[in-house]
C-alpha positions in Angstrom: -23.2 -10.0 -18.7 -19.4 -9.9 -18.7 -17.4 -10.8 -21.7 -16.6 -14.5 -22.5 -12.9 -13.8 -22.7 -10.7 -11.3 -20.9 -7.1 -10.1 -20.9 -4.9 -10.9 -17.9 -1.2 -11.0 -17.0 -0.5 -14.7 -16.1 2.6 -15.9 -14.2 3.6 -19.5 -14.8 6.7 -21.5 -13.9 8.6 -23.4 -16.5 11.9 -25.2 -15.8 12.2 -23.4 -12.5 11.9 -20.0 -14.1 8.9 -17.7 -13.7 7.5 -16.3 -16.9 4.8 -13.6 -17.0 2.8 -12.9 -20.2 -0.3 -11.0 -21.2 -2.9 -13.6 -22.4 -6.5 -13.8 -23.6 -8.4 -16.2 -21.3 -11.8 -17.8 -21.3 -14.0 -16.7 -18.4 -14.2 -20.4 -17.3 -10.5 -20.2 -16.5 -11.2 -18.1 -13.4 -10.9 -19.8 -10.0 -13.8 -20.5 -7.7 -15.4 -17.7 -5.8 -18.8 -16.3 -4.8 -18.5 -13.0 -6.6 -17.5 -12.2 -10.2 -16.2 -8.6 -10.6 -15.7 -6.7 -13.8 -12.4 -5.0 -12.9 -12.0 -1.3 -13.8 -8.7 -0.5 -12.2 -5.8 -2.1 -10.4 -2.6 -0.6 -9.0 1.1 -1.4 -8.7 2.6 -2.0 -5.3 6.2 -3.1 -4.5 5.0 -6.6 -3.9 3.4 -6.6 -7.4 6.7 -5.5 -8.9 8.3 -8.5 -7.3 5.6 -10.8 -8.6 5.7 -9.4 -12.2 9.5 -9.7 -12.4 9.7 -13.1 -10.8 11.8 -11.8 -7.9 11.1 -12.8 -4.3 8.6 -15.6 -3.4 5.4 -13.6 -3.8 3.5 -16.1 -6.0 2.7 -19.3 -4.1 1.1 -21.3 -6.9 1.1 -21.4 -10.7 -0.4 -20.4 -13.0 -1.6 -17.2 -11.3 -2.8 -13.7 -12.2 -0.8 -11.1 -10.1 -2.2 -7.9 -8.7 -3.0 -7.6 -5.0 -5.7 -4.9 -5.5 -8.6 -4.1 -7.7 -11.8 -2.0 -7.9 -14.7 -2.8 -10.1 -18.4 -3.7 -10.5 -20.1 -6.9 -9.4 -21.6 -8.7 -12.4 -22.6 -12.1 -10.7 -22.9 -12.9 -7.0 -23.8 -16.0 -5.0 -23.6 -14.0 -1.8 -26.5 -11.9 -0.3 -24.0 -9.2 0.6 -23.5 -8.1 -3.0 -25.7 -7.6 -6.0 -24.9 -7.0 -9.7 -24.1 -3.4 -10.2 -22.4 -2.9 -6.7 -19.1 -1.1 -6.8 -16.5 -2.9 -4.7 -12.8 -2.7 -3.7 -10.4 -5.5 -2.8 -7.0 -5.4 -1.1 -5.1 -8.3 0.4 -6.3 -11.7 1.5 -3.6 -13.4 -0.6 -5.1 -12.2 -3.9 -2.3 -11.9 -6.4 -0.3 -14.3 -4.3 -2.2 -17.5 -3.9 -5.5 -16.5 -5.6 -5.9 -14.9 -9.0 -5.6 -11.1 -8.7 -6.3 -7.8 -10.2 -4.1 -7.6 -13.3 -7.0 -8.8 -15.3 -10.3 -7.6 -16.7 -12.3 -10.1 -14.6 -11.8 -11.5 -11.1 -13.7 -14.0 -9.1 -13.2 -13.9 -5.3 -14.8 -14.7 -2.0 -17.5 -12.2 -0.9 -15.8 -11.7 2.5 -12.7 -10.3 0.8 -14.6 -7.4 -0.7 -15.6 -4.1 0.8 -18.2 -1.7 -0.7 -16.7 1.3 -2.5 -17.2 4.4 -0.2 -19.7 6.7 -1.9 -17.3 9.6 -1.8 -14.7 7.8 -4.0 -14.6 6.8 -7.6 -13.3 3.4 -8.7 -10.1 5.1 -10.0 -9.6 7.0 -6.7 -10.0 3.8 -4.8 -7.1 2.3 -6.6 -5.2 5.5 -6.2 -5.5 4.6 -2.6 -5.2 0.8 -2.9 -3.1 -1.3 -0.5 -0.7 1.6 -0.1 -3.2 4.0 1.2 -5.1 1.4 3.2 -1.8 0.5 4.8 -1.0 4.2 5.5 -4.4 4.6 7.2 -3.8 1.5 9.3 -0.5 2.9 10.4 -2.1 6.2 11.5 -5.0 4.4 13.3 -2.4 2.2 15.2 -0.4 5.3 16.2 -3.6 7.1 17.3 -4.7 4.0 19.4 -1.3 4.3 21.2 -1.9 8.0 22.0 -0.7 10.0 19.1 -2.9 13.1 18.6 -2.6 16.3 16.5 -2.5 18.4 19.8 1.1 17.1 20.2 3.0 19.4 17.8 6.2 17.5 18.0 7.3 16.0 14.7 5.9 12.9 13.1 8.3 11.4 10.5 7.4 9.3 7.4 10.2 7.3 5.8 10.2 6.4 2.1 7.9 9.4 1.9 7.8 9.7 -1.9 6.5 6.2 -2.4 2.9 5.0 -2.4 2.5 4.4 1.3 4.7 7.3 2.2 2.9 9.8 0.0 -0.5 9.0 1.3 0.7 8.9 4.9 2.2 12.4 4.5 -1.1 13.8 3.0 -3.2 12.1 5.6 -1.1 13.2 8.6 -0.8 16.8 7.3 -4.6 17.0 6.7 -5.2 15.7 10.2 -3.1 18.5 11.7 0.2 16.7 12.5 3.7 18.3 12.1 5.0 16.1 9.3 8.6 15.5 8.4 9.1 13.6 5.1 12.3 11.5 4.7 13.4 10.8 1.2 16.6 10.4 -0.9 15.0 12.0 -4.0 15.8 15.7 -4.0 13.7 16.3 -7.1 10.6 15.4 -5.1 11.0 17.8 -2.2 8.5 20.3 -3.7 6.0 17.5 -4.2 6.2 16.4 -0.6 5.9 19.9 0.7 2.8 20.3 -1.5 1.4 17.2 0.1 1.8 18.8 3.5 5.3 18.0 4.8 6.7 20.9 6.9 10.2 19.6 6.7 12.2 17.3 4.4 14.9 15.0 5.9 17.4 13.4 3.6 17.3 9.6 4.0 21.1 9.7 4.7 20.2 11.1 8.1 18.6 7.8 8.9 21.0 5.6 7.1 22.3 3.8 10.2 21.8 3.9 13.9 23.8 6.3 16.0 24.0 6.4 19.7 21.7 4.0 21.7 19.6 7.1 22.6 19.4 10.5 21.0 17.4 13.6 21.9 13.6 13.0 22.0 12.6 14.3 18.5 9.8 12.1 17.2 6.2 12.0 18.5 5.5 9.2 16.1 6.7 7.5 12.9 5.4 5.7 9.9 8.3 3.5 8.6 7.9 2.0 5.1 11.6 1.1 4.8 12.7 -1.2 7.6 16.3 -2.3 8.1 18.8 0.3 9.2 16.2 3.1 8.7 13.9 1.6 11.3 16.8 1.1 13.7 17.9 4.7 13.2 14.5 6.0 14.1 14.4 4.3 17.5 17.0 6.3 19.4 15.2 9.6 18.6 11.7 8.5 19.7 10.2 10.5 22.6 8.9 8.9 25.7 5.9 6.5 25.3 5.8 7.0 21.5 5.4 4.5 18.7 6.6 3.6 15.2 4.2 2.0 12.8 6.3 -0.4 10.7 4.9 -1.6 7.4 7.8 -2.2 4.9 11.1 -3.8 4.3 12.4 -2.1 1.1 15.6 -1.2 3.0 16.1 -4.7 4.5 14.4 -7.2 6.9 17.0 -7.3 9.6 16.8 -5.1 12.6 20.0 -4.3 14.5 19.3 -2.1 17.6 19.5 -1.9 21.4 16.9 -2.4 24.0 17.3 1.1 25.4 14.5 2.8 23.5 12.1 0.1 24.7 13.1 -0.2 28.4 14.2 3.5 29.1 11.6 5.3 27.0 8.8 2.8 26.6 8.9 3.0 22.8 6.8 0.6 20.8 7.1 -0.8 17.3 3.6 -1.5 15.9 3.7 -4.1 13.1 1.2 -3.4 10.4 -0.1 -6.3 8.3 -2.8 -5.1 5.8 -3.3 -8.4 4.1 -5.4 -10.1 6.8 -7.0 -7.1 8.4 -10.5 -8.1 9.8 -13.5 -6.7 7.9 -14.7 -4.3 10.6 -11.3 -2.6 10.7 -11.2 -2.5 6.9 -14.5 -0.7 6.8 -13.3 1.8 9.4 -10.1 2.4 7.5 -11.9 3.0 4.2 -14.4 5.3 5.8 -11.5 7.3 7.3 -9.7 7.4 4.0 -12.8 8.8 2.2 -13.1 11.4 5.0 -9.5 12.3 5.8 -7.5 12.1 2.5 -7.7 15.2 0.4 -8.8 14.1 -3.1 -6.8 17.0 -4.6 -3.6 15.5 -3.0 -4.6 12.0 -4.1 -5.1 13.2 -7.7 -1.6 14.7 -7.7 -0.1 11.3 -6.7 -1.8 9.2 -9.5 0.0 8.1 -12.6 -2.5 6.3 -14.8 -1.2 3.6 -17.1 -2.6 0.7 -19.3 -2.3 -3.0 -18.5 0.5 -3.5 -21.1 2.8 -1.1 -19.2 3.1 -3.3 -16.1 6.5 -5.0 -17.0 8.3 -1.7 -17.4 6.6 -0.1 -14.4 7.4 -3.1 -12.3 11.1 -2.6 -13.0 10.8 1.0 -12.0 9.1 0.4 -8.7 11.7 -2.0 -7.6 14.4 0.6 -8.5 12.6 3.2 -6.4 11.8 5.3 -9.5 8.0 5.6 -9.0 6.5 8.7 -7.4 3.2 8.3 -5.6 0.7 5.9 -7.0 0.4 4.0 -10.3 -3.2 3.2 -11.2 -3.7 0.6 -13.9 -6.6 0.9 -16.3 -7.1 -2.8 -17.1 -9.3 -2.0 -20.1 -7.0 0.5 -21.7 
C-alpha cells in the first residue's frame, strides 16, 4: 500500500501571483483517475521550468502539481490494462498543466495516458528520456516517414543540440548512421556533443537570422528545438524535398521567411506535438527509443537531483544553463 501522505510541489494562485511550494499532502488530495502510481522519478523540461517559476501560461488550473513526466510503479488500478506492480511511464496529456503531475511521490491518472515501461529500460533511464527523448524520437520518425534515411550521407542538423531534446536527437541520429551536425552556442559543450556522435559543431550564430531566400542545398534534414529566427535560417539551406521537424520555441514563436524553400525546393516543416500523440505511436516511439538510443550516451546526459532542487534547476533551464537531462528522484 502507498503511504497515506506524500510530498509534492504545489502551484497555487494568490492575488494574481503564482506561488509554488513543497508540501506534505494527504493521499485523498489526489485528483480522480483510474490508476494510482507510486512515482520513482520525474524530469525537468523547459515547460516545467516555466510552470515552477510562474512564467508563461503553462498551468491552467489551481492548485496543481507541476511535472509533465513521471515513471513509477502501479499500486492501485481500476483498469484491466494495469495491475499493481506494473512499471509505467507517462508523458504529456496535459499532466502537469491541467492535471496533477509528476513532481510528487504519488500520482493518480487515466489508464490511457500510461505506457508500459519497456523491459530494456529502468525507471530512471525512462525519465532520462522523458518528454525530451520522446519528442526527439517523434521528430526522427516524422523525418523518416518523409524519406530521410541513413543512406543519404548529407548532413542532418540539430539545433539547440546541448539541451534535452537536442542531446537525445544527436545520440539517436548518430547511432542510426546519420551524418549529424550539432548547433549550439555553448563552446564548452563541443566535446560532449562530439562524444554523443556529432561529426561537426555549428555555432548557433551561423543560424542567428535568415540570409538569402535560398542558399546552397546543405541539409538532408533538421531537428529544430529553437524556432524563431533559427528555424527561418534553416529553410534556405534545405535540399530538395527535405524536411525540418520543428518541436520548440525557445528562440521565439514568430517565423519570418519566404515561400521559396517551399515552392522551389518542396521543403516541408513537420510540426511535432508530443502531448497528444496517440497510444499506438507512443508505443512505437518508446520501442524505438529502447532499441536505438545507446544507454551509455543516455547515462552521460543524466544529472540526478532531489525534489527540493527543482526551483533552482528551473531557473537554470530557462537560462539555457542545463546540459542534457535532469532526472528528479522524488523520494530523495
